[in-house]
C-alpha positions, -999 to 999 in steps of 0.1 A, spaced: -45 357 -165 -16 378 -148 16 367 -137 11 359 -99 49 371 -97 39 410 -109 9 411 -82 32 405 -55 61 430 -64 91 424 -40 108 460 -30 133 463 -59 102 455 -83 85 482 -66 108 505 -70 117 499 -104 82 504 -110 79 535 -93 112 547 -114 94 537 -146 62 554 -137 80 587 -131 105 586 -154 82 597 -186 61 618 -166 95 638 -157 103 638 -195 70 650 -202 70 678 -178 105 690 -186 93 694 -223 67 715 -212 94 735 -193 112 739 -225 82 760 -241 48 764 -255 60 753 -289 79 722 -277 52 713 -254 26 714 -280 47 688 -303 50 660 -274 13 667 -266 3 663 -307 25 633 -302 16 618 -276 -22 620 -286 -17 607 -319 -2 578 -307 -23 569 -279 -51 571 -306 -36 544 -328 -24 523 -301 -61 523 -286 -78 515 -318 -45 487 -327 -53 475 -292 -94 471 -296 -90 452 -337 -64 432 -327 -56 425 -290 -26 406 -301 -10 438 -309 -23 449 -279 -5 422 -255 20 427 -277 29 465 -269 25 454 -235 46 430 -226 74 429 -257 111 448 -250 107 464 -287 81 488 -278 105 496 -250 136 498 -267 118 525 -294 100 544 -269 137 550 -249 151 557 -284 121 584 -293 127 599 -258 164 606 -263 164 622 -294 162 657 -282 194 648 -259 210 633 -291 205 662 -312 218 693 -286 248 671 -279 258 671 -314 256 631 -317 230 637 -346 240 668 -372 234 700 -357 207 711 -384 186 692 -373 178 711 -345 163 738 -358 130 744 -377 105 716 -387 125 687 -378 129 697 -344 93 696 -340 94 662 -353 118 652 -333 97 665 -301 67 647 -315 82 614 -316 96 620 -283 61 627 -270 48 593 -284 78 575 -266 73 590 -234 35 586 -237 36 550 -248 65 541 -219 38 554 -195 13 536 -206 34 504 -205 39 516 -169 3 518 -160 -4 483 -173 22 467 -151 11 489 -122 -28 475 -128 -17 437 -122 -3 451 -86 -27 451 -57 -54 479 -55 -36 498 -21 1 494 -39 -10 508 -71 -24 540 -58 4 542 -37 28 539 -67 12 560 -84 9 587 -64 46 583 -51 55 586 -91 40 619 -91 58 633 -58 94 618 -71 88 632 -106 82 663 -85 108 665 -62 132 656 -92 118 687 -112 123 709 -80 155 699 -75 166 708 -117 145 742 -111 167 753 -81 200 738 -92 199 740 -129 181 768 -134 180 781 -172 205 763 -182 185 742 -214 215 723 -224 214 706 -188 180 703 -187 176 686 -225 208 664 -209 183 657 -179 159 646 -207 182 624 -220 191 605 -191 153 606 -180 151 586 -211 176 563 -210 162 552 -175 130 544 -182 140 527 -213 164 506 -194 134 496 -170 109 490 -197 132 465 -210 139 447 -175 106 447 -169 84 411 -164 55 404 -187 21 417 -179 -1 387 -188 11 355 -206 -21 365 -231 -43 393 -232 -69 398 -204 -105 392 -216 -129 423 -216 -137 424 -175 -107 409 -164 -95 417 -134 -71 410 -105 -86 417 -76 -124 416 -77 -139 381 -80 -159 390 -110 -159 422 -132 -181 446 -122 -205 462 -152 -190 488 -170 -203 527 -159 -236 534 -181 -224 550 -213 -234 591 -202 -215 585 -170 -185 579 -186 -193 610 -214 -196 631 -186 -164 622 -172 -144 623 -204 -162 660 -213 -148 672 -180 -116 659 -181 -110 676 -220 -125 704 -207 -102 709 -180 -74 698 -204 -84 723 -228 -84 753 -203 -51 742 -186 -31 740 -223 -48 781 -225 -32 795 -195 3 774 -202 18 798 -223 3 830 -202 37 835 -181 55 838 -206 37 873 -221 28 888 -188 59 873 -165 86 870 -190 105 843 -167 86 813 -158 110 804 -129 92 815 -97 57 800 -114 75 762 -119 91 763 -87 52 771 -67 37 747 -86 60 718 -80 60 727 -43 20 730 -49 24 693 -62 43 676 -36 13 688 -8 -12 677 -34 2 643 -37 4 641 -3 -34 651 9 -45 626 -22 -22 601 -1 -38 606 33 -73 611 13 -70 577 -3 -57 559 28 -77 569 56 -113 574 36 -112 552 8 -91 523 22 -99 531 57 -68 527 67 -46 542 96 -16 561 79 17 562 94 28 587 123 52 608 109 34 611 74 2 634 90 21 662 109 42 665 78 13 669 55 -4 693 79 25 714 82 27 713 41 -8 724 39 -4 751 68 27 762 44 7 765 15 -24 783 30 1 812 43 15 814 9 -21 817 -6 -27 842 19 7 863 12 7 858 -24 -30 863 -30 -25 892 -55 7 877 -71 2 861 -108 31 834 -105 19 823 -78 -18 820 -94 -5 806 -120 18 781 -103 -17 766 -87 -31 765 -124 0 744 -133 -4 722 -97 -42 720 -112 -29 704 -145 -7 678 -124 -39 669 -100 -61 662 -133 -32 643 -147 -33 623 -111 -70 622 -114 -70 606 -148 -49 580 -140 -68 572 -110 -102 569 -124 -88 547 -154 -69 521 -127 -103 523 -112 -119 509 -139 -94 482 -148 -91 470 -114 -133 465 -112 -127 449 -144 -148 470 -166 -123 474 -194 -88 462 -205 -58 480 -193 -43 491 -222 -72 502 -246 -88 522 -212 -56 541 -204 -44 550 -242 -80 565 -248 -78 586 -216 -47 600 -216 -52 604 -253 -78 625 -249 -62 643 -219 -30 652 -238 -53 662 -270 -70 686 -246 -35 703 -236 -28 706 -277 -61 728 -288 -61 744 -260 -20 755 -261 -35 764 -298 -61 787 -284 -42 803 -261 -21 819 -287 -47 834 -304 -59 872 -301 -93 863 -278 -73 845 -251 -48 871 -248 -73 897 -244 -93 877 -223 -63 874 -198 -51 909 -204 -80 922 -193 -91 893 -160 -55 888 -155 -62 879 -119 -108 865 -122 -95 849 -150 -71 827 -132 -95 828 -100 -126 817 -125 -105 789 -141 -92 771 -110 -123 776 -91 -142 750 -120 -110 731 -117 -117 724 -83 -149 715 -87 -147 693 -113 -117 675 -100 -135 668 -66 -167 652 -89 -136 630 -107 -119 619 -78 -150 610 -59 -161 592 -89 -126 572 -87 -135 566 -50 -164 552 -56 -151 528 -82 -121 520 -58 -148 508 -33 -168 486 -55 -136 464 -59 -130 464 -25 -171 453 -15 -162 427 -45 -130 412 -24 -143 415 10 -175 395 4 -157 362 -12 -135 360 23 -168 364 47 -187 341 27 -158 314 29 -164 321 69 -202 317 67 -200 291 44 -177 270 65 -198 278 97 -230 267 84 -221 234 68 -206 225 100 -237 233 120 -261 219 94 -234 186 97 -238 190 136 -276 192 137 -282 168 114 -260 140 125 -276 145 163 -311 141 148 -303 110 124 -306 131 92 -294 114 59 -265 121 38 -292 138 11 -314 155 36 -283 169 57 -276 184 19 -310 196 15 -306 216 51 -274 228 41 -291 244 7 -318 258 31 -298 276 56 -279 294 26 -312 309 12 -317 286 -15 -355 284 -29 -370 250 -33 -366 258 -70 -329 259 -65 -327 230 -51 -346 208 -75 -324 218 -100 -294 216 -83 -299 177 -70 -319 169 -102 -352 167 -82 -388 179 -86 -404 201 -64 -426 179 -51 -397 154 -41 -379 185 -24 -410 193 -5 -410 160 5 -379 163 18 -382 190 38 -415 176 56 -393 145 67 -364 169 79 -390 192 99 -406 160 111 -374 149 123 -361 179 140 -393 186 154 -397 220 139 -424 234 112 -413 267 94 -377 274 79 -370 299 105 -373 276 129 -344 258 112 -325 286 107 -329 293 143 -320 255 158 -289 255 134 -278 293 146 -284 310 113 -296 346 118 -326 351 90 
């Protein structure tokens, strides 16, 4: 059972959760800016740690609850994320920054950042549906905004950028330690915070298709990650263009989720600002359609969009009660990171260099079009899951109102016609659409006895059929 306080966070706790979500994402993005070699080690560390956490949470639920709730894992994650800062600043022996130890530090840092992100996502799954989606999109937008400022203000200053990585780690660790518990005990399979009852898990073939698409896209994005270094040399403009695209995409996704999925009205200023951003992006696409840095910026933005799609699908599956939060997030994010790592490795081969050397523009266009089609499918799948959760919520409130109305009308009609208490009880069950067999089992009567009661009721009410009873009470068939 989830903590009631975590289901309705205050404004301060919302800001803390938003920061806790954005901090590890920011750390991982900064590591990717550091270079392809650094990024691959962070992805490997992330994938290995999350796969281990997935197996641990499946085999030992108590350890899974410990990873979600205890402060110890949060502190360890923060220390692992801060290791690169300690090395570069000289707090740890400078020779450690060379060779394999540096790779190991990035490996541990990636593991800590990913596990910290998973813990924040698990906390996010205990909030209301609309709030959770809003905080998730807001965290990506905040991360993109901070990265944009760092690229503009810091530029190519690597020590300052690494210092920003360390500050991010400390913020994430402090928030993780102060965060409330997610649950007093591990939630059972199929538990949910929003739906009245757990919805069945999607079919295995459907989930296998989603996972295959996700890993394939992650592999493609990994392949193209190191491409600007060899072709363009300077990735500054590419990263800046991708961050601007990230902000526009987060806004467009937020508008789509609010208006289409949740059927709500967005704020007054949000729509015109988003329209201006989309209009500026379209002009940029036309103006820089032959510029590799802009095309690759769109490609990098696709990687961010894929990450958002992944989190939305995982959040929707958890909210509908199909899977527990920790194993679901660990598996999906772990596969995503593994796909990125394998793609980066393949991108450094001669075959990848030949392909992008022969088809520099066409290759990017092809991958971008393929990514757009697959991610639209992933977003529509997530939207369907969210609507199922909303549908599971809505009938509960409606049923309470209809039940109260039907019961009140049955009492009124029954007393007006001199029905006994047992007869009124049967009238209520009939008006709720229950069969005679169901009524017999519920009231511990035989079906013949229920038939006798029905004849008595019809005779006193002056009717002959069930439809006439429904009309008399005022219930549509």
